[in-house]
C-alpha positions as CSV (number, residue, x, y, z in Angstrom):
1,M,-10.0,1.4,-1.1
2,G,-9.7,3.3,-4.3
3,L,-9.7,2.6,-7.1
4,L,-9.6,-1.1,-7.9
5,G,-9.2,-1.5,-4.5
6,N,-11.4,-5.1,-4.5
7,V,-9.3,-6.2,-7.8
8,D,-5.9,-8.5,-6.9
9,A,-3.2,-6.6,-8.2
10,I,-2.3,-9.6,-10.4
11,W,-5.6,-9.5,-11.9
12,I,-5.0,-5.9,-12.7
13,A,-1.6,-6.6,-14.5
14,L,-2.9,-9.2,-16.2
15,G,-5.6,-7.5,-17.5
16,L,-3.9,-4.3,-18.6
17,L,-1.1,-7.0,-20.2
18,A,-4.1,-8.2,-22.6
19,A,-5.5,-4.7,-23.1
20,M,-2.0,-3.3,-23.8
21,L,-1.8,-6.4,-26.8
22,V,-5.2,-6.0,-28.0
23,A,-4.5,-2.5,-28.5
24,H,-1.0,-2.6,-30.1
25,E,-2.2,-5.3,-32.7
26,I,-5.2,-3.4,-33.6
27,S,-2.9,-0.3,-34.2
28,F,-0.4,-2.8,-36.0
29,R,-2.9,-3.5,-38.5
30,R,-5.1,-0.4,-39.2
31,A,-1.5,1.5,-39.5
32,G,-0.3,-1.3,-42.3
33,R,-3.6,-0.3,-44.0
34,V,-3.4,3.0,-44.2
35,R,0.3,2.8,-45.2
36,R,-0.5,0.3,-47.9
37,E,-3.6,2.5,-49.0
38,S,-1.2,5.6,-49.0
39,A,2.0,4.6,-51.3
40,G,4.0,7.0,-52.1
41,D,3.9,8.5,-48.9
42,E,7.0,8.1,-46.8
43,D,6.3,10.3,-43.8
44,E,5.8,8.5,-40.3
45,P,3.1,10.9,-38.5
46,S,3.3,9.1,-35.1
47,T,7.3,8.9,-34.9
48,G,7.7,11.8,-32.0
49,L,4.6,10.7,-30.1
50,E,5.7,7.2,-29.8
51,S,9.2,8.5,-28.0
52,A,7.2,11.0,-26.3
53,V,4.3,8.8,-24.9
54,S,7.2,6.4,-24.1
55,L,9.0,8.9,-22.1
56,L,6.2,10.2,-20.2
57,L,5.1,6.5,-19.3
58,G,8.6,6.1,-17.9
59,L,8.2,9.1,-15.5
60,L,4.9,7.8,-14.5
61,L,6.1,4.5,-14.0
62,A,8.8,5.3,-11.6
63,F,6.5,8.2,-9.7
64,S,3.6,5.7,-9.4
65,F,6.1,3.0,-8.0
66,S,8.0,5.2,-5.7
67,M,4.9,6.3,-4.0
68,A,4.0,2.8,-3.3
69,A,6.8,1.8,-2.1
70,G,7.7,4.8,-0.1
71,R,3.9,4.3,1.7
72,Y,4.7,0.6,2.2
73,E,8.2,1.3,4.1
74,Q,6.0,4.0,6.1
75,R,3.8,1.2,7.3
76,Q,6.7,-1.0,8.2
77,D,8.5,1.8,9.8
78,L,4.6,2.1,11.8
79,V,4.6,-1.3,13.1
80,I,7.9,-0.8,14.6
81,A,7.0,2.4,16.1
82,E,3.7,1.4,17.5
83,A,5.7,-2.3,19.1
84,N,8.5,0.0,20.9
85,A,5.5,2.7,22.0
86,I,3.6,-0.8,23.3
87,G,6.7,-1.9,25.1
88,T,7.4,1.3,26.7
89,A,3.6,1.8,27.9
90,W,4.4,-2.0,29.2
91,L,7.2,-1.1,31.4
92,R,5.7,2.2,32.6
93,C,3.1,0.3,33.7
94,D,5.1,-0.6,37.3
95,L,5.3,2.9,37.8
96,L,1.8,3.0,38.5
97,A,-0.2,1.8,42.0
98,P,-0.4,-2.3,42.2
99,D,-3.8,-2.5,41.1
100,A,-4.1,0.1,38.3
101,G,-0.7,-1.3,37.1
102,Q,-2.3,-5.0,37.0
103,A,-4.9,-3.6,35.2
104,C,-2.8,-1.8,32.6
105,R,-0.6,-4.7,31.6
106,R,-3.8,-6.5,31.0
107,G,-5.0,-3.9,29.1
108,L,-1.9,-3.7,27.3
109,R,-1.8,-7.3,26.5
110,E,-5.5,-7.1,25.5
111,Y,-4.8,-4.4,22.7
112,T,-1.8,-6.3,21.3
113,D,-4.1,-9.2,21.0
114,L,-6.3,-7.1,19.0
115,R,-3.4,-5.1,17.2
116,L,-2.2,-8.9,16.0
117,A,-5.3,-9.6,15.2
118,I,-6.0,-6.9,12.9
119,Y,-2.8,-8.2,10.8
120,E,-4.0,-11.8,11.1
121,A,-7.5,-10.7,9.8
122,P,-8.8,-11.3,5.8
123,D,-9.5,-8.3,3.8
124,D,-13.2,-7.9,4.8
125,P,-14.0,-4.4,5.8
126,A,-16.5,-5.5,8.5
127,V,-13.9,-7.6,10.3
128,L,-11.3,-5.4,9.9
129,A,-13.7,-2.2,11.1
130,D,-14.9,-4.3,14.0
131,L,-11.5,-5.2,15.6
132,V,-10.4,-1.8,15.2
133,G,-13.8,-0.3,17.0
134,R,-12.5,-3.3,19.9
135,S,-9.0,-1.5,19.8
136,Q,-9.9,2.3,20.3
137,R,-12.5,0.6,23.1
138,S,-9.5,-0.9,24.7
139,L,-7.2,2.1,24.3
140,D,-10.4,4.2,25.8
141,A,-10.2,1.6,28.9
142,L,-6.2,1.9,29.2
143,W,-6.4,5.5,29.1
144,R,-9.2,5.6,31.9
145,V,-6.8,4.0,34.5
146,V,-3.7,5.8,33.4
147,A,-5.8,9.1,33.9
148,E,-7.5,7.9,36.9
149,Q,-4.2,7.5,38.9
150,A,-2.5,9.8,37.5
151,V,-5.5,12.2,38.9
152,A,-6.0,10.5,42.3
153,A,-2.3,10.6,43.1
154,P,-0.4,13.0,40.8
155,S,3.6,12.4,40.5
156,P,6.3,12.3,37.9
157,N,6.2,8.5,37.5
158,G,2.2,8.7,36.4
159,S,2.8,11.4,34.5
160,L,6.1,9.3,32.6
161,A,2.6,6.6,32.4
162,V,0.0,8.9,30.8
163,Q,3.1,10.4,28.4
164,A,4.1,6.7,27.3
165,M,0.1,5.6,26.9
166,N,-0.4,9.0,24.9
167,D,2.0,7.8,22.4
168,V,0.4,4.5,21.8
169,I,-2.8,6.1,21.1
170,D,-0.8,8.6,18.6
171,R,0.5,5.2,17.3
172,H,-3.0,4.0,16.5
173,G,-4.2,6.3,15.1
174,E,-1.0,6.7,12.5
175,R,-1.3,3.5,11.5
176,I,-5.4,3.6,10.8
177,A,-4.1,6.7,8.7
178,A,-1.6,5.1,7.1
179,Y,-3.8,2.0,6.2
180,R,-6.2,4.0,4.0
181,R,-3.7,6.1,2.4
182,H,-3.4,5.3,-1.3
183,V,-2.1,6.0,-4.5
184,P,-4.1,8.7,-5.5
185,D,-6.9,7.3,-8.0
186,E,-6.1,9.8,-10.7
187,V,-2.4,8.7,-11.0
188,I,-3.9,5.1,-11.4
189,L,-6.1,6.3,-14.2
190,M,-3.3,8.1,-15.8
191,L,-0.9,5.1,-15.7
192,L,-3.3,3.0,-17.0
193,G,-4.4,4.8,-19.9
194,L,-0.8,5.9,-20.5
195,C,0.4,2.0,-20.8
196,L,-2.8,1.8,-23.3
197,A,-1.6,4.8,-25.4
198,W,1.7,3.7,-25.0
199,A,0.9,0.4,-26.4
200,A,-1.1,2.0,-29.5
201,F,1.9,4.3,-30.7
202,T,4.0,1.6,-30.5
203,G,1.8,-0.3,-32.5
204,H,0.9,2.5,-35.3
205,A,4.8,2.8,-35.7
206,Q,5.5,-0.7,-36.3
207,G,2.6,-1.2,-38.7
208,W,3.5,2.1,-40.7
209,M,7.2,0.6,-41.2
210,G,5.6,-3.0,-41.8
211,R,8.0,-4.2,-39.5
212,R,6.6,-6.6,-36.3
213,Y,9.1,-7.0,-33.4
214,R,8.3,-10.1,-32.3
215,L,10.1,-10.6,-29.2
216,G,11.0,-7.0,-27.9
217,W,7.8,-5.5,-27.4
218,P,6.0,-8.4,-26.0
219,V,8.9,-8.7,-23.5
220,F,8.8,-5.1,-22.7
221,A,4.7,-5.1,-22.8
222,V,5.2,-7.8,-19.6
223,L,7.8,-5.9,-18.0
224,V,5.7,-3.1,-17.9
225,A,3.1,-5.2,-16.9
226,L,5.3,-6.3,-13.9
227,V,6.1,-3.1,-12.8
228,V,3.0,-2.3,-12.6
229,F,1.6,-5.4,-10.6
230,I,4.3,-4.6,-7.7
231,T,3.2,-1.2,-7.5
232,F,-0.4,-2.5,-7.5
233,D,0.8,-4.7,-4.7
234,F,2.7,-2.5,-2.9
235,D,-0.4,-0.6,-2.1
236,R,-2.5,-2.8,-1.0
237,Q,-1.2,-4.0,2.8
238,K,-3.8,-7.2,3.1
239,R,-3.8,-8.1,-0.8
240,G,-1.7,-9.8,-2.7
241,F,2.0,-11.4,-2.3
242,I,4.1,-8.0,-0.7
243,R,3.0,-7.9,2.8
244,L,4.6,-6.2,5.9
245,D,7.3,-8.3,7.5
246,A,8.1,-5.6,10.9
247,T,5.2,-7.5,12.5
248,Q,7.4,-9.9,13.8
249,S,8.5,-7.0,16.2
250,L,4.9,-7.0,17.7
251,Y,5.0,-11.1,18.1
252,D,7.9,-10.5,19.8
253,L,6.3,-8.2,22.0
254,R,3.5,-10.1,23.1
255,D,5.5,-13.2,24.0
256,S,7.7,-11.0,26.3
257,M,4.2,-10.2,27.8
258,G,3.5,-13.7,29.2
259,P,-0.3,-15.5,28.7
């Protein structure tokens, strides 16, 4: 699941926003107190650091968002590729002997039902692991049907069915790998830490100047938390508000297979 994998994105964003507001307020008050105690000293020690941290935060937010959005897009493409592979294998079941062809179609219906069950299942590791295991066993049974037919009666048609089933197996492995791939923990830690550092440096700069931006800074902090929320939500396939919409292609395929 990765770092904070069991926490919804909305709570991560709200917790980060609260932490940034607290860090900003503490730094603001501390800088104001230090400024009053050092009357006559007009140098601002953190101006350059504030700008550098703000720039670095912007770059890291863009990098993290791009990474999470790219992986979300990859999952979308893999769902469509999986539906296409299953559809091709379904058609090529007709190239097998009648008994093998019927067994192939029954197996593909079962496998497609299991794939849809995975998309509809709650975010429960035990339930998901069971469904994935059943999907793998269904694929193994399908492969035996096609491979035995290809060995018993070698033909170009049998080779086409074997190739189609091999594509289904490949898409299955790619989907499992994509589900397990998340934004690295190191990037998450750096992103959250940099958000807090930015809030602290900004609060220090405003406290040193004795001027509080009562509207501008809180609004920008909310925007930063919103970007973090979307980044985490993109990175979670079964948690949060952003879900894969390409699964409709699998539902359409299952409808075409009949009862």
